[in-house]
C-alpha positions in Angstrom: 71.5 -21.4 63.4 74.9 -20.9 61.8 75.8 -17.2 61.6 77.4 -17.3 58.2 74.4 -19.1 56.8 72.1 -16.4 58.2 74.1 -13.6 56.6 74.3 -15.4 53.3 70.6 -16.1 53.3 69.8 -12.4 54.0 72.1 -11.2 51.2 70.6 -13.8 48.7 67.1 -12.7 49.6 67.8 -9.1 49.2 69.6 -9.5 45.8 66.8 -11.7 44.5 64.2 -9.1 45.4 66.1 -6.0 44.1 65.5 -6.6 40.4 62.4 -4.5 39.6 61.5 -0.9 39.3 58.2 1.0 39.1 59.6 3.8 36.8 57.7 4.2 33.5 59.3 2.7 30.4 61.3 5.5 28.7 60.9 6.3 25.0 62.6 9.2 23.4 60.0 11.8 22.5 59.4 12.5 18.8 61.3 15.7 17.7 58.7 18.5 17.4 60.3 19.9 14.3 59.8 19.6 10.5 61.4 16.7 8.7 63.8 18.9 6.7 65.3 22.3 6.7 63.9 24.6 4.0 67.3 25.8 3.0 68.7 22.4 2.0 67.8 19.9 -0.6 67.6 16.2 0.5 70.6 15.2 -1.5 72.8 18.0 -0.2 71.5 17.5 3.3 72.8 14.0 3.9 76.0 13.8 1.8 79.4 13.9 3.5 80.5 13.5 7.1 78.2 14.8 9.8 79.5 17.8 11.8 79.2 15.8 15.0 81.8 13.4 13.6 84.3 16.1 12.6 86.8 17.0 15.3 87.5 20.7 15.7 91.2 20.0 14.9 90.2 18.7 11.5 87.7 21.5 10.9 89.9 24.5 11.8 92.9 24.6 9.5 94.8 27.7 10.7 97.7 26.5 13.0 97.7 29.6 15.1 93.9 29.4 15.7 94.3 25.7 16.7 97.0 26.6 19.2 94.8 29.4 20.7 91.9 26.9 21.0 94.3 24.5 22.8 95.2 27.3 25.3 91.5 28.0 25.9 90.7 24.3 26.5 93.5 24.0 28.9 93.1 27.2 30.9 89.6 28.6 30.5 88.0 28.9 34.0 84.4 28.4 32.8 85.4 25.1 31.2 87.3 24.1 34.3 84.2 24.8 36.4 82.1 22.6 34.1 84.6 19.8 34.5 84.5 20.1 38.3 80.7 19.9 38.1 81.1 16.6 36.3 83.4 15.3 39.0 80.9 16.4 41.6 78.0 14.7 39.8 80.1 11.5 39.5 80.7 11.5 43.2 77.1 12.1 43.9 76.2 9.1 41.7 78.7 7.0 43.6 77.1 7.9 46.9 73.6 7.1 45.6 74.8 3.8 44.1 76.3 2.7 47.4 72.8 2.4 48.9 72.2 -0.6 46.7 74.7 -2.6 48.8 74.9 -3.2 52.5 77.5 -1.2 54.5 79.4 -4.0 56.2 81.3 -2.9 59.3 83.4 -4.7 61.9 83.2 -3.6 65.5 84.6 -4.5 68.8 83.8 -3.3 72.3 83.6 -3.8 76.0 80.7 -3.2 78.3 81.5 -2.7 82.0 79.0 -2.4 84.8 79.4 -2.0 88.6 76.6 -3.4 90.8 76.5 -1.8 94.3 76.6 -4.1 97.3 73.0 -3.4 98.4 71.8 -4.5 95.0 74.0 -7.6 94.7 71.9 -9.8 96.9 72.9 -12.9 95.0 76.6 -12.2 95.5 76.7 -12.1 99.3 76.0 -8.4 99.6 79.3 -7.3 98.0 79.7 -4.9 95.1 80.6 -6.5 91.8 81.9 -5.3 88.4 80.7 -7.2 85.4 82.3 -7.0 81.9 81.3 -8.2 78.5 83.6 -8.2 75.4 82.4 -8.5 71.8 83.7 -8.6 68.3 81.2 -8.6 65.4 80.8 -8.0 61.7 77.6 -7.2 60.0 75.4 -4.5 58.5 72.7 -2.3 59.9 69.3 -1.1 58.4 70.0 -2.2 54.9 66.9 -1.6 52.8 65.8 -4.5 50.5 64.9 -2.9 47.2 61.9 -5.1 46.4 60.0 -2.3 44.6 63.0 -0.5 43.0 63.0 2.7 45.1 66.7 2.8 45.5 67.3 1.6 41.9 65.1 4.4 40.7 67.1 6.9 42.7 70.3 5.4 41.4 69.1 5.8 37.8 68.1 9.4 38.6 71.6 10.1 39.9 73.2 8.4 36.9 71.2 10.4 34.4 72.0 13.6 36.3 75.7 12.7 36.0 75.3 12.1 32.3 73.5 15.4 31.9 76.4 17.2 33.6 78.8 15.5 31.3 76.9 16.6 28.3 76.8 20.2 29.8 80.6 20.0 29.8 80.7 18.9 26.2 78.3 21.8 25.3 80.5 24.2 27.1 83.6 22.8 25.4 82.0 23.1 21.9 80.8 26.6 22.8 84.2 27.6 23.9 85.8 26.4 20.7 83.3 28.4 18.6 83.7 31.5 20.8 87.5 31.4 20.5 87.2 31.0 16.8 84.8 33.9 16.4 86.8 36.2 18.6 90.0 35.3 16.7 88.2 36.1 13.4 86.8 39.3 14.8 90.3 40.4 15.8 91.5 39.6 12.3 88.6 41.6 10.8 89.2 44.6 13.1 92.9 44.5 12.2 91.8 44.6 8.5 89.4 47.5 9.2 92.1 49.4 11.1 94.5 48.9 8.2 91.9 50.2 5.7 91.2 53.2 7.9 94.9 54.0 8.3 95.6 53.6 4.6 92.6 55.9 3.8 93.8 58.4 6.4 97.2 58.5 4.8 95.8 58.9 1.4 93.5 61.7 2.5 96.4 63.4 4.3 98.2 63.6 0.9 95.0 64.8 -0.7 94.6 67.5 1.9 98.2 68.7 1.4 97.6 68.8 -2.4 94.3 70.6 -1.9 96.0 73.2 0.4 98.6 73.9 -2.2 96.0 74.3 -4.9 94.0 76.6 -2.6 97.1 78.7 -1.9 97.6 78.9 -5.7 94.0 80.0 -6.1 93.0 76.9 -8.1 90.4 75.6 -5.6 88.0 77.1 -3.1 88.3 77.0 0.7 85.2 74.7 0.6 87.2 72.1 -1.2 89.9 72.3 1.4 87.5 72.0 4.3 85.8 69.0 2.6 89.1 67.3 2.2 90.0 68.0 5.9 86.6 66.6 7.0 87.2 63.3 5.1 90.7 63.0 6.5 89.6 63.6 10.1 86.8 61.0 9.7 89.3 58.4 8.6 91.6 59.4 11.5 88.7 58.9 14.0 87.9 55.5 12.4 91.6 54.5 12.7 91.6 55.4 16.4 88.3 53.5 16.9 89.5 50.3 15.4 92.7 50.6 17.4 90.6 50.5 20.5 88.5 47.6 19.1 91.6 45.6 18.4 92.8 46.0 21.9 89.4 44.9 23.3 89.4 41.9 21.0 92.8 40.9 22.3 91.5 41.3 25.9 88.5 39.1 25.1 90.8 36.5 23.5 93.0 36.5 26.6 90.0 36.0 28.8 88.8 33.0 26.8 92.3 31.5 26.6 92.8 32.0 30.4 96.1 33.7 29.7 97.7 36.3 27.5 97.8 35.0 24.0 101.4 35.2 22.5 101.7 37.7 19.7 102.8 35.0 17.2 99.4 33.3 17.6 97.4 36.4 16.8 96.1 36.9 13.2 98.2 39.0 11.0 95.8 39.5 8.1 92.2 38.7 7.4 92.8 35.7 5.0 90.5 33.0 3.8 88.1 31.3 6.2 90.2 29.0 8.5 88.1 25.9 7.9 88.7 22.7 6.1 85.3 22.1 4.5 83.6 24.5 2.1 80.2 23.1 3.2 78.9 21.2 6.2 76.1 18.6 5.5 73.1 19.5 7.6 71.6 16.0 7.7 68.1 15.2 8.8 66.9 17.3 11.7 65.6 14.4 13.9 69.0 12.6 13.5 71.3 15.7 13.6 69.8 17.6 16.6 69.7 14.7 19.0 73.5 14.5 18.7 74.0 18.0 20.0 75.3 18.0 23.6 72.7 20.4 24.8 69.9 18.2 23.5 71.5 15.2 25.0 71.8 17.1 28.3 68.0 17.9 28.2 67.2 14.2 27.4 69.3 12.9 30.3 67.4 15.3 32.6 64.1 13.9 31.2 65.4 10.4 31.9 66.3 11.4 35.4 62.8 12.9 36.0 61.3 9.7 34.6 63.3 7.5 37.0 62.2 9.8 39.9 58.6 8.7 39.3 59.6 5.1 40.0 61.0 6.2 43.4 57.8 8.1 44.2 55.7 5.0 43.3 57.8 2.7 45.3 57.1 4.9 48.4 53.5 3.5 48.5 54.8 0.0 49.2 56.2 -1.6 52.3 59.9 -0.9 53.1 61.9 -3.9 54.4 65.2 -3.5 56.0 67.7 -5.9 57.6 70.1 -5.6 60.4 72.4 -8.6 60.9 75.6 -9.3 62.7 77.8 -12.3 63.6 80.8 -12.5 65.8 82.0 -13.4 69.3 80.9 -12.4 72.8 82.5 -13.3 76.2 82.6 -12.1 79.8 86.4 -12.1 79.6 88.8 -10.9 77.0 91.0 -14.0 77.0 88.1 -16.3 76.2 86.5 -14.1 73.5 87.6 -16.3 70.6 87.3 -19.7 72.4 84.7 -22.3 71.3 81.2 -21.6 72.4 81.6 -17.8 72.3 80.0 -17.4 68.9 77.1 -14.9 68.7 74.7 -13.6 66.0 71.7 -11.4 65.5 69.2 -11.1 62.7 66.7 -8.2 62.9 64.3 -7.8 59.9 62.0 -4.7 60.0 59.0 -3.9 57.9 57.5 -0.5 57.6 54.1 -0.2 55.9 52.6 3.2 55.1 49.1 3.4 56.4 48.2 7.1 56.8 50.4 9.8 55.2 47.8 12.6 54.9 48.3 12.7 51.1 52.1 13.1 51.3 52.9 10.1 49.1 50.2 11.0 46.5 51.5 14.6 46.4 55.1 13.3 46.0 54.1 11.1 43.0 52.1 14.0 41.4 55.1 16.3 41.9 57.4 13.7 40.2 55.1 13.4 37.3 54.9 17.2 36.9 58.7 17.4 37.0 58.8 14.8 34.2 56.3 16.9 32.2 58.5 20.0 32.8 61.6 18.1 31.7 59.7 17.0 28.6 58.7 20.5 27.7 62.3 21.7 28.3 63.6 18.9 26.0 61.1 19.8 23.2 61.9 23.5 23.6 65.7 22.7 23.3 65.0 20.7 20.1 63.0 23.5 18.6 65.6 26.2 19.6 68.3 24.0 18.1 66.3 23.6 14.9 65.9 27.4 14.6 69.6 28.0 15.2 70.5 25.6 12.3 67.7 27.0 10.1 68.9 30.6 10.7 72.5 29.6 10.0 71.5 27.8 6.8 69.3 30.8 5.7 72.3 33.1 6.1 74.5 30.6 4.4 72.3 30.5 1.4 72.9 34.2 0.5 76.4 34.7 1.8 78.2 33.6 -1.4 76.2 36.0 -3.5 76.6 38.8 -0.9 80.3 38.3 -0.8 80.7 38.3 -4.5 78.6 41.4 -4.8 80.8 43.2 -2.2 84.0 42.2 -4.1 82.6 43.7 -7.3 81.5 46.8 -5.5 85.1 47.3 -4.3 86.4 46.7 -7.8 84.0 49.2 -9.3 84.7 51.8 -6.5 88.5 51.4 -7.1 88.0 52.1 -10.8 85.7 55.0 -10.0 88.2 56.5 -7.7 91.0 56.1 -10.2 89.0 57.8 -12.9 87.8 60.5 -10.6 91.3 61.3 -9.5 92.5 61.5 -13.1 89.6 63.8 -14.1 90.2 66.0 -11.1 93.9 66.3 -11.9 93.1 67.2 -15.5 90.6 69.8 -14.4 87.6 68.1 -15.9 85.7 67.4 -12.6 85.5 69.2 -9.3 87.1 68.0 -6.0 83.7 67.1 -4.8 83.5 64.2 -7.3 86.9 62.9 -6.1 85.9 63.2 -2.5 82.7 61.3 -3.1 84.7 58.5 -4.9 87.1 58.3 -1.9 84.2 57.9 0.5 82.5 55.3 -1.7 85.7 53.2 -1.9 86.3 53.5 1.8 82.8 52.3 2.7 83.0 49.5 0.1 86.2 48.2 1.5 84.7 48.2 5.0 81.6 46.4 3.9 83.7 43.8 2.1 85.6 43.0 5.3 82.3 42.8 7.2 80.9 40.4 4.6 84.0 38.2 4.8 83.7 38.2 8.6 80.0 37.2 8.3 80.9 34.3 6.0 83.7 33.0 8.2 81.6 33.4 11.4 78.7 31.5 9.7 81.0 28.6 9.1 81.8 28.5 12.8 78.2 28.9 13.7 77.1 26.0 11.5 79.8 23.8 13.0 78.5 24.7 16.5 74.8 24.4 15.9 75.2 21.1 14.1 76.9 19.7 17.2 80.5 19.7 15.8 82.9 17.2 17.3 84.6 18.4 20.5 87.3 15.8 20.8 
């Protein structure tokens, strides 16, 4: 039998048989969440571009913030680790995929044997050395995937690779949001520090004026001590926010993977650095399945589903082939002469007869793992739904809260102006002025906190809606 024909026939037989799998047909589970978010109307929910289609460069408009995000994407160690995990999963998939094909190898060798004289009866009682040379090409123990075991394992490795890729995307999106939030927090703390310093300076002047009035006998020592108390409280707040600003810079440097240049830090707490006033939420079942963490959970579910196919295939016979073709001769110089051709063809069949329940337990384990992956997928969808619902619930009241805080500051400023005028004219006591100062100081702090909440909510919505990570 011709050696080339033998190898060709073996390969054709194997490839013809390896076209089926015993894995269950996969269907994406229905999302276990309501059909709409309570905080959005159907019309407002679907208008506009979905968050997943908006690249972060188009969403964040502040040039300094964009450059800081670029630094983080290039240097953040956690993101680098996620990328290396992707490379590892890709390599593991390549290893598993290689089992679908025969590992063809060429080999050459010599076998030498010395026969002692007393055993060489046919050769006249003299010792003899025999040699055999060979050169072959072939494959060894290649499993024919008739029942899809290897294909199922290959699918499992592929889906695990996809899951790792989605994990990297989720880490990338999370990093973008965390950098934006930290940058905004730094801007807010800088604003809080400025308010505290300004209030401290104002109250320093107030204490000095009160001391002069006390020395002139116009106010009591109680008024002086109250003024000093308010001044020291503002001084303590200024020192606190100085420490918070330093901590925010440290956090930003950790996220960016290096010290952030001073020119990229926020100078003032301006308008929210986003391009869109509103993000369309969309329909939950369509929006959530585009989030990278949900896609990661789904790929893990697909991998567990494919693993059932491998467990089922273990119940069926395993067929493997070993085949080789080449040359063999007793002398090296005649190895490639006519008539020295050789070949071998060794099919093997292994049929499981008694496994003491091992195969059944393996299949049951694979099914349970699939059920676990399904529960994790559904939990991921529900958690994502809650994150969006919480962000939308907060968004629904932020505009009103922010407007109210602005009006509180305006009213407190007017109250402080009038109280100061009445105190200077002797109509009111210093206690009224001091109370107006405290009210204005607290109102300005609360306005900054409300503005931070509004800006952070924009970032949160972008993240929980699966904002584009390109």
